[in-house]
Structure formats: structure tokens, C-alpha cells
Steps between C-alpha positions, in 0.01 A plus 500: 500500500823694535476882513819687411552843656734748331796626703534868404825524693651254248358688208205267447168643398249528212784545250662181615168322462475631145855373426409156637180500301698596191745219555215250531349628180836474326542142627148412388564644155837326465392158637136474396381752245795507260532119478130466439512763220802324353338155507181624337696682233701182438178302469360742243822525307556122488138446405570708187845363438374143489208606284248337730198639311594318183595189691164509672331508165692193382417316822134593458469318170707209629273476800189509277619185325611333823185566712303202364798255532562610863133457583506161339810398704325619819182300416708196420673520840171507684340235283766246617288465810124485435410657836701814404361535148215730609760717684653607168174672407491683837858613457428626147201699631708628793770627261259685274315647794809631676782542250321620181281808456125450497475562121660164401202264544483431124871432491463257792234303322711471188814403690319227688347376175842492331666325796227236515554431132877486560449225759362280215829526304733211439831463676676683214257790522539516876879519460458786252287691749756438780780624272298818441478564874869411533595753239318771688713426807814509280400853392442603862838361611681675213341830599580456868859392422544815293377710797735322738791515259534122479669386176413126513156343552440180691564186308394139508302341782521805729328718248223243447451457875477878562249541214295208611504637853366832382238331282382269774530731802215732409207252522611346835560846639154614414356170609668542835356844529152364430543224755613755761204728425255203527661395827478853639137527395427181694652634824249624760713810570492607135124427489456732798715767335280482187224668697726807515628462142855425626516138370440606138756778543760241612424267207501801267879527554563145384528584124745781584713261701500243221584769245792624706620145548486423129694815411758428772554146368535634144767752599684257721503185285510610133824707472803284452679655801458532874224748590474605866175359638421831677541695177276256314239528775509882497469496121210248519312718748563820301385336179196356673395847623550645151308205352200556732494871422527439126220242515264742671590782265466281197158386609380857547635605159345205321168553674485851355589390146300307242687309229215274390394728207852445357591143599155351569504186710883500491528830684648329804796357300689832440427600857647169625805567283547843652463352846766236427732771371452702817570197716825439323601868528449469877683170519802641312491814712506281813798309359688827439416604861634164642818528297562861602460413874807275464725777379701767686401859465744674265661791693819591319646706779476208748627238252810632315645153430584444133300233321814299409569468873146384571531247219828378643335451837238284341766303316684449827180358653454268199862391511496427874176304465649314202804401706269374777304294249164683506314789339374826645150638502382831352395608850843439643663702222264798552547474879881518474528729200227772510387578143249750368280375210709682236822360656354152526413502127839637396708263713304181439476589133882520482542173692257324266668648192831363618339161573598528868159395637319170485171444674453194719194276533431663836482854340849587625812614313824310415823625352450447132855464370868481596625845602844434345354590161378844618684819594415791729537721193209322323285547808594870518420552133139400568466696824719814484261719690632694801857377493699794641758553775250628761255217468765236479666637815171462691516120442709347779444126465563412139866590443550218245249674280541865603876523457508403133213742435692777679801428274273520203365840611847630571635384166205651319541825685869527408434418133212743469656789688575705194346838416232512238697774328791264432259228388303711248772754425729231368245407235539834314 
């Protein structure tokens, strides 16, 4: 431990300590507190902008129709091997015990009954059920692409493979968790820990780990763009924590309410719908969080560069990549051209309107058209914000873009440098 002594001969003392403490507080506020406040405000604002509450409602009803098909697909996967057929029932019980509130026992019975009937369908009926589950994933992808500002969805085989991966990943993931838990239970060390209640505590975290993993995969794989793995993981963990808290709160609220006099034996159905709605609200909130983590904090004083210059930088990256015969990823663009969310939406919106962007099969970007048919004036018309002499002079590395813009500003200044008296007085 280092102890610092104040040298009064140099003017150091309690006042200096207060100044140092104040500087630390200012640094903490600038580097930690203000960015956190900004990010949380962005999450809340974007949650409302993208109308996530209404989208969660639509996804709730879509999920209600897709639950039985997805359970049927899962059962069909396990029934391919007779020795794993019984495992499907254990997984179903594991899901309802750990991922659904305690009030849904009646719903569980009905869903199992429906899925068992669905397994007796013909091939055509099974295809219809699979299409229902597929359409749910289409809706999810559209919602996520809207949040990530992606104009084009996946197409063809890649889309099918991603959807099939999401459909088929859940059961093996939970099966793996069950196998791990059974293996741990069989270990002598865990058996010894059970005497102290530690073994059960360790296994109690397994559903949380599986939940966080599922959310992480959803945020990483579904959007048709590159999502940083760390951001997807942080979003998955945050959504899992919110999910666990919501499940406990929902169980308490339901335990203190009685809907049977109104709905009778179907009282669990509206509760299950409300729970599905809450889950989708949390999932979409997590998606907003993951997307916001990828954006630069919008501090106007630190980032005076006009949008048309930022857009030109992105076009330069696209053009250079085009000349080298490859595309460029969204992560590379954001790394080389820092953009706040509002700037990203404006710039990429302008590029897409001008058909200057084409998405690759690897979720990257290509130059969408020949630049000979486009002028800098057309680009400026869509992004005129912040184009003035002071801001343009601060840009030192884009002369081929800045000089024409400076000429435009100078010409406009000369043409508009007339008194308002002469403008309006000449009308009379």
C-alpha cells in the first residue's frame, strides 16, 4: 500500500486532496456515469420507437400457435432414436418446471395432449405444423432486423438453415444440461456436497445458464447482420436475470389472485398468455440493449463532423472494398466511422434510399451501384446537417469531399448575404 504525504512547502494539503478527489469524481462522471445514463435512456427511447409492446403482443399470439408444432418437432427429433424417446418427456417436464411459472400445469397437460395428437398427423399435416413454427421465426427475424436497421432478410438456404438451427438447438441444449446434471449427481464429490446443500445449489443454476445461452444464441444468430459475441452474451445474461425476476414476481402475483370464478378450468390459459407476453417484452428489451451496446454515445461537442462527410467515409470504405473484390462488415464500418444511433439510422437510410448498399451472404455490405450515376450534390441533399465552414475546416483527411462542400457554403453565403430589409422592402 502506498501512502502519499502532502508537501506543504509545495502548496499541497487538504485543499489539493479535495481537488484531486474532485477530478476523480469528474472523471468517473464523464467516463462511467454519463455513458451509463445515456445507454439506458437510449434503450428506453428505442424500446418505445420500435413499439416493442405491440410487437410483443403480436409475437405472443404467433407463439401460441407455434408452441404445439415446436413441441412436435422436438418429440420427432428424439423419437428418431428409441433410447432417447423417454428423454423428450423429461425435457418437457424440465422446461415447465424451470422456465414457466407454477400456475401453468393445466396448460402443460393440454399442450402435451395436442402435441401427442399432432404426432399422429400425416406428412402433409406435419408440414403444415412445421410451416407454422417457421412463420413464427420469420416474425422474430423481421422484428430483430427492424431493431438492427437491416433492410433485407436472409434468403434461400441460409434462411432455412438458421431457422432449423434455432428450432433444433433448444432440445439438444436442454438435453445436454440434463445429462450434465445427471453426471454431476453421480459424482462422489457432489454427493458429499449434498450433505451441506451445496450440490443442489450448483444444479439450481443450470436452468439460468441454459436460459442465458438460449437468449445469447437468439441475439447472435437471428439478426441478418454481424452481432458482436460479447454484446450478445451481455444481452443474454441481462435478459436471463430479468426473466428470473419476472418469473418469481409473476408466481407471487398469480398465487394471490383467483381467476377460477371467471374462467373456470381455463383460468391458467389467460395467465399463460400474459406470461408469454412478458417473456417477449423481455426478449425485445434485451435485443434493444444488445443493439445499443454496438453504438457510439452521441456527444455532439466531441463529434462535430457533418453527416455527409461520415457518409462519404463509409462510401470510401465500400468503394475500396469493391475495388479489392470483397465486401465489408458492419463491425468494420462502425469501428472506422463512429456513429451514434441517430446518425447510423440517417446515414444508412440515405445509402439504402440511393441503392448504394447491398447485403452479402455473410452479412456484410457491398457497393450497390456504379458511382458514376450519383453526384455529391444528391448525397448532400439527403444529409445537409452540420455543413458549415467551422465543421468542414475541422476535417483534415477528406479534401476531395470537403473542398466542394466548402465551395457550396461559400457560394450560398455570398448569395444569401443580403439584408432582410432589401428582401421584404422590395415587395411593397
